[in-house]
C-alpha positions in Angstrom: -13.3 -0.3 -42.7 -14.7 1.4 -39.6 -13.1 0.8 -36.3 -15.3 -0.7 -33.6 -15.3 1.8 -30.7 -17.6 0.2 -28.2 -16.2 -1.8 -25.3 -18.6 -4.2 -23.7 -19.2 -2.9 -20.2 -21.6 -4.4 -17.7 -21.8 -4.1 -13.9 -23.4 -6.2 -11.2 -24.1 -4.9 -7.8 -23.4 -7.5 -5.1 -24.6 -5.5 -2.1 -24.8 -1.9 -1.0 -21.0 -1.4 -1.3 -19.7 -4.1 -3.6 -19.9 -4.4 -7.4 -18.2 -6.2 -10.3 -17.5 -4.3 -13.5 -16.9 -6.5 -16.5 -14.9 -5.2 -19.5 -15.0 -7.0 -22.8 -13.2 -6.1 -26.0 -10.9 -3.2 -26.4 -10.8 0.0 -24.4 -9.0 2.9 -26.0 -9.1 6.7 -26.3 -12.4 6.5 -28.1 -14.4 4.5 -25.5 -12.5 5.2 -22.2 -15.1 7.9 -21.4 -17.7 5.1 -21.1 -15.5 3.3 -18.7 -14.9 6.4 -16.6 -18.6 7.1 -16.5 -19.4 3.6 -15.4 -16.8 3.7 -12.6 -18.0 7.1 -11.4 -21.6 6.0 -11.5 -20.8 3.0 -9.3 -18.9 5.1 -6.8 -21.6 7.7 -6.7 -24.2 4.9 -6.0 -22.2 4.0 -2.8 -19.9 1.3 -4.1 -16.7 1.2 -2.1 -15.4 -2.2 -3.2 -15.1 -2.6 -6.9 -13.7 -5.6 -8.8 -12.9 -5.0 -12.5 -13.2 -8.2 -14.4 -10.7 -8.3 -17.2 -11.2 -11.9 -18.3 -12.8 -10.8 -21.6 -10.6 -7.7 -22.1 -8.6 -7.8 -25.3 -6.8 -4.5 -25.1 -6.3 -1.5 -22.8 -4.5 1.6 -23.8 -2.9 4.3 -21.6 -6.2 6.2 -21.3 -8.0 3.1 -20.1 -5.2 2.5 -17.5 -5.6 6.1 -16.4 -9.4 5.6 -15.9 -8.7 2.5 -13.7 -6.1 4.5 -11.7 -8.5 7.3 -11.3 -11.2 4.9 -10.1 -8.8 3.4 -7.6 -7.8 6.9 -6.3 -11.5 8.0 -5.9 -12.3 4.8 -4.0 -9.3 5.1 -1.7 -10.3 8.7 -0.9 -13.6 7.2 0.3 -12.1 4.4 2.2 -12.7 1.9 -0.6 -10.7 -0.3 -2.9 -10.6 -1.4 -6.6 -9.2 -4.8 -7.5 -8.5 -6.3 -11.0 -9.5 -9.9 -11.7 -8.7 -12.4 -14.4 -6.4 -10.5 -16.7 -5.4 -12.4 -19.8 -1.6 -12.9 -20.2 -1.3 -9.9 -22.6 -3.1 -7.6 -20.1 -1.1 -8.9 -17.2 2.1 -8.2 -19.1 1.0 -4.7 -19.7 0.3 -4.2 -16.0 3.7 -5.7 -15.3 5.6 -3.4 -17.8 3.8 -0.3 -16.5 4.5 -1.4 -12.9 0.8 -1.3 -12.1 0.9 -4.7 -10.6 2.4 -2.8 -7.6 -0.5 -0.3 -7.6 -3.5 -2.7 -8.1 -4.3 -5.8 -6.2 -4.7 -8.4 -9.0 -6.4 -11.7 -8.5 -6.9 -14.7 -10.9 -10.7 -14.6 -10.8 -13.7 -12.5 -9.6 -14.5 -15.0 -6.8 -10.8 -14.7 -5.5 -11.0 -10.9 -5.7 -14.2 -11.0 -3.6 -13.0 -13.7 -1.2 -11.6 -11.8 1.7 -14.1 -9.0 1.4 -16.8 -11.6 1.9 -14.9 -12.8 5.0 -14.9 -9.2 6.3 -18.6 -8.8 5.7 -17.7 -7.1 2.5 -20.8 -7.9 0.4 -22.9 -5.3 2.2 
């Protein structure tokens, strides 16, 4: 039986500097490069506020977590931010165990993650 190696990645630009990246399925060593490419492409396009929607994410391995940390670091270097939204209990537990809940700002939903950015004029 062949292993499915494609994560479902889609992004939506919400303004010149804000975007949502949705991750569905499992992200592991085999498909983390796709995740990295997507994050870098968004940053290169001028995105400075990125919400990663984890509501449909089933699994993240250490390489996927590394890609998210790398994205956060690149955005912070440019005065931006990366937030995580809607992680399922299993993913939230992983973030807790790895102490990444202290690194990432995690919100229950995409609208909550966007909320105060919108109040700061963050959509543009």
